[in-house]
C-alpha atoms as a printed R data frame, in Angstrom:
    type eleno elety resid chain resno       x       y      z
1   ATOM     1    CA   UNK     A     1  -5.466 202.507 97.184
2   ATOM     2    CA   UNK     A     2  -4.839 201.875 93.477
3   ATOM     3    CA   UNK     A     3  -1.661 203.326 91.943
4   ATOM     4    CA   UNK     A     4  -1.927 205.518 88.829
5   ATOM     5    CA   UNK     A     5   0.971 205.697 86.364
6   ATOM     6    CA   UNK     A     6   1.477 207.221 82.886
7   ATOM     7    CA   UNK     A     7   1.909 204.790 79.990
8   ATOM     8    CA   UNK     A     8   3.535 206.087 76.795
9   ATOM     9    CA   UNK     A     9   3.359 204.407 73.392
10  ATOM    10    CA   UNK     A    10   6.035 204.882 70.741
11  ATOM    11    CA   UNK     A    11   6.373 203.946 67.101
12  ATOM    12    CA   UNK     A    12   9.603 201.975 67.366
13  ATOM    13    CA   UNK     A    13  11.767 204.212 69.574
14  ATOM    14    CA   UNK     A    14  10.552 203.397 73.087
15  ATOM    15    CA   UNK     A    15  13.956 202.163 74.232
16  ATOM    16    CA   UNK     A    16  15.685 205.309 72.957
17  ATOM    17    CA   UNK     A    17  13.100 207.530 74.661
18  ATOM    18    CA   UNK     A    18  13.392 205.661 77.972
19  ATOM    19    CA   UNK     A    19  17.203 205.873 77.885
20  ATOM    20    CA   UNK     A    20  16.730 209.627 77.453
21  ATOM    21    CA   UNK     A    21  14.298 209.819 80.400
22  ATOM    22    CA   UNK     A    22  16.664 207.747 82.539
23  ATOM    23    CA   UNK     A    23  19.509 210.146 81.703
24  ATOM    24    CA   UNK     A    24  17.384 212.945 83.153
25  ATOM    25    CA   UNK     A    25  15.704 211.265 86.146
26  ATOM    26    CA   UNK     A    26  18.260 208.555 86.951
27  ATOM    27    CA   UNK     A    27  17.327 205.170 88.345
28  ATOM    28    CA   UNK     A    28  17.232 201.720 86.821
29  ATOM    29    CA   UNK     A    29  14.672 200.028 84.616
30  ATOM    30    CA   UNK     A    30  12.615 197.562 86.636
31  ATOM    31    CA   UNK     A    31  11.446 195.739 83.517
32  ATOM    32    CA   UNK     A    32  12.457 195.598 79.855
33  ATOM    33    CA   UNK     A    33  10.505 193.090 77.775
34  ATOM    34    CA   UNK     A    34  10.671 192.631 74.017
35  ATOM    35    CA   UNK     A    35   8.029 191.272 71.646
36  ATOM    36    CA   UNK     A    36  10.408 188.389 70.874
37  ATOM    37    CA   UNK     A    37   9.864 187.149 74.462
38  ATOM    38    CA   UNK     A    38   6.119 186.646 73.983
39  ATOM    39    CA   UNK     A    39   4.666 183.162 73.475
40  ATOM    40    CA   UNK     A    40   4.676 182.135 69.788
41  ATOM    41    CA   UNK     A    41   0.878 182.442 69.389
42  ATOM    42    CA   UNK     A    42   1.055 186.154 70.240
43  ATOM    43    CA   UNK     A    43   3.881 187.047 67.868
44  ATOM    44    CA   UNK     A    44   3.083 184.843 64.855
45  ATOM    45    CA   UNK     A    45   1.788 187.756 62.721
46  ATOM    46    CA   UNK     A    46   4.518 190.223 63.679
47  ATOM    47    CA   UNK     A    47   7.249 191.112 61.192
48  ATOM    48    CA   UNK     A    48  10.775 189.977 62.108
49  ATOM    49    CA   UNK     A    49  12.020 193.574 62.554
50  ATOM    50    CA   UNK     A    50   9.321 194.251 65.161
51  ATOM    51    CA   UNK     A    51  10.330 191.392 67.465
52  ATOM    52    CA   UNK     A    52  13.198 193.304 69.115
53  ATOM    53    CA   UNK     A    53  11.000 196.331 69.800
54  ATOM    54    CA   UNK     A    54   9.777 196.994 73.339
55  ATOM    55    CA   UNK     A    55   6.660 195.141 74.516
56  ATOM    56    CA   UNK     A    56   6.851 196.807 77.963
57  ATOM    57    CA   UNK     A    57   9.372 198.940 79.835
58  ATOM    58    CA   UNK     A    58   9.239 200.475 83.340
59  ATOM    59    CA   UNK     A    59  11.278 203.274 84.923
60  ATOM    60    CA   UNK     A    60  10.509 204.278 88.527
61  ATOM    61    CA   UNK     A    61  10.549 208.038 89.020
62  ATOM    62    CA   UNK     A    62   9.924 209.026 92.634
63  ATOM    63    CA   UNK     A    63   6.762 207.286 93.862
64  ATOM    64    CA   UNK     A    64   5.464 206.716 90.320
65  ATOM    65    CA   UNK     A    65   6.470 204.449 87.455
66  ATOM    66    CA   UNK     A    66   6.811 205.689 83.884
67  ATOM    67    CA   UNK     A    67   5.808 202.825 81.579
68  ATOM    68    CA   UNK     A    68   5.943 202.446 77.828
69  ATOM    69    CA   UNK     A    69   5.979 200.216 74.768
70  ATOM    70    CA   UNK     A    70   6.341 200.258 70.980
71  ATOM    71    CA   UNK     A    71   3.628 199.766 68.407
72  ATOM    72    CA   UNK     A    72   3.217 200.402 64.710
73  ATOM    73    CA   UNK     A    73   2.709 198.977 61.268
74  ATOM    74    CA   UNK     A    74   0.069 196.362 60.575
75  ATOM    75    CA   UNK     A    75   0.794 194.566 63.880
76  ATOM    76    CA   UNK     A    76  -0.199 197.461 66.129
77  ATOM    77    CA   UNK     A    77  -2.386 200.486 66.560
78  ATOM    78    CA   UNK     A    78  -1.735 203.502 64.366
79  ATOM    79    CA   UNK     A    79  -0.284 206.202 66.568
80  ATOM    80    CA   UNK     A    80  -1.451 209.767 66.568
81  ATOM    81    CA   UNK     A    81  -0.794 212.498 69.066
82  ATOM    82    CA   UNK     A    82  -3.498 211.964 71.668
83  ATOM    83    CA   UNK     A    83  -3.725 208.171 71.478
84  ATOM    84    CA   UNK     A    84  -0.065 207.593 72.333
85  ATOM    85    CA   UNK     A    85  -0.647 207.903 76.079
86  ATOM    86    CA   UNK     A    86  -2.693 205.908 78.550
87  ATOM    87    CA   UNK     A    87  -3.251 205.993 82.258
88  ATOM    88    CA   UNK     A    88  -2.399 202.710 83.928
89  ATOM    89    CA   UNK     A    89  -4.179 201.711 87.135
90  ATOM    90    CA   UNK     A    90  -2.724 198.983 89.344
91  ATOM    91    CA   UNK     A    91  -5.670 197.726 91.379
92  ATOM    92    CA   UNK     A    92  -5.540 196.304 94.900
93  ATOM    93    CA   UNK     A    93  -7.550 193.157 94.048
94  ATOM    94    CA   UNK     A    94  -9.102 191.331 91.115
95  ATOM    95    CA   UNK     A    95 -12.568 192.539 92.128
96  ATOM    96    CA   UNK     A    96 -11.230 196.103 92.445
97  ATOM    97    CA   UNK     A    97  -9.772 195.797 88.908
98  ATOM    98    CA   UNK     A    98 -13.155 194.587 87.587
99  ATOM    99    CA   UNK     A    99 -14.989 197.430 89.323
100 ATOM   100    CA   UNK     A   100 -12.593 200.120 88.066
101 ATOM   101    CA   UNK     A   101 -12.634 198.690 84.534
102 ATOM   102    CA   UNK     A   102 -16.430 198.464 84.417
103 ATOM   103    CA   UNK     A   103 -16.799 202.085 85.531
104 ATOM   104    CA   UNK     A   104 -14.082 203.427 83.188
105 ATOM   105    CA   UNK     A   105 -15.438 201.576 80.141
106 ATOM   106    CA   UNK     A   106 -19.074 202.552 80.794
107 ATOM   107    CA   UNK     A   107 -20.171 204.609 77.776
108 ATOM   108    CA   UNK     A   108 -16.768 204.118 76.172
109 ATOM   109    CA   UNK     A   109 -15.104 201.282 74.268
110 ATOM   110    CA   UNK     A   110 -13.462 198.124 75.572
111 ATOM   111    CA   UNK     A   111 -10.311 197.576 73.500
112 ATOM   112    CA   UNK     A   112  -9.091 194.519 75.462
113 ATOM   113    CA   UNK     A   113 -11.432 192.827 77.952
114 ATOM   114    CA   UNK     A   114 -10.144 192.016 81.445
115 ATOM   115    CA   UNK     A   115  -8.392 188.629 81.333
116 ATOM   116    CA   UNK     A   116  -5.437 186.737 82.734
117 ATOM   117    CA   UNK     A   117  -2.343 187.387 80.609
118 ATOM   118    CA   UNK     A   118   0.799 185.441 79.777
119 ATOM   119    CA   UNK     A   119   2.878 187.929 81.816
120 ATOM   120    CA   UNK     A   120   0.916 187.138 84.966
121 ATOM   121    CA   UNK     A   121  -1.365 190.143 85.349
122 ATOM   122    CA   UNK     A   122  -5.137 190.270 85.227
123 ATOM   123    CA   UNK     A   123  -5.355 193.056 82.629
124 ATOM   124    CA   UNK     A   124  -7.659 195.016 80.332
125 ATOM   125    CA   UNK     A   125  -7.749 198.195 78.253
126 ATOM   126    CA   UNK     A   126 -10.499 200.630 77.394
127 ATOM   127    CA   UNK     A   127 -11.218 204.051 75.983
128 ATOM   128    CA   UNK     A   128 -13.456 206.032 78.332
129 ATOM   129    CA   UNK     A   129 -16.409 208.135 77.171
130 ATOM   130    CA   UNK     A   130 -14.118 211.177 77.086
131 ATOM   131    CA   UNK     A   131 -11.596 209.546 74.718
132 ATOM   132    CA   UNK     A   132  -8.934 208.746 77.353
133 ATOM   133    CA   UNK     A   133  -7.033 205.430 77.088
134 ATOM   134    CA   UNK     A   134  -6.923 203.348 80.285
135 ATOM   135    CA   UNK     A   135  -5.067 200.179 81.265
136 ATOM   136    CA   UNK     A   136  -6.264 198.342 84.360
137 ATOM   137    CA   UNK     A   137  -4.228 195.571 85.954
138 ATOM   138    CA   UNK     A   138  -3.939 193.476 89.045
139 ATOM   139    CA   UNK     A   139  -0.908 191.358 89.894
140 ATOM   140    CA   UNK     A   140  -1.522 189.037 92.810
141 ATOM   141    CA   UNK     A   141   2.199 188.297 93.303
142 ATOM   142    CA   UNK     A   142   3.067 192.004 93.486
143 ATOM   143    CA   UNK     A   143   0.372 192.512 96.118
144 ATOM   144    CA   UNK     A   144   1.801 189.712 98.273
145 ATOM   145    CA   UNK     A   145   5.352 191.086 98.331
């Protein structure tokens, strides 16, 4: 059964927000990745001040995982209330990820096609026909552990 988790997007204060959430819910971050850690080809057009912002952050809360990242300026999407949240689906297999993504993007807009990523996931993003942002991923290593 795929897992469904909220994904929040911030304009430069993701780390501050997640420290706040951790102060309320407790726990430890399972991942904190910065844009500076990306391969050079991915960060070549980013301003220097953006490189220490959060590329991805995860905080387990109960059986779910709150996830988030920063964006902004010319190097990222313009945030507005409503487009600063996505639902993230962790699929059980690559074919399951393709099926879910195809159905969610039907009649909507593919913003990042499904593809293997530098962080190891098979991943894609879309806006469904109702205007909801979705992230679909499959991580073979996570499934094997």
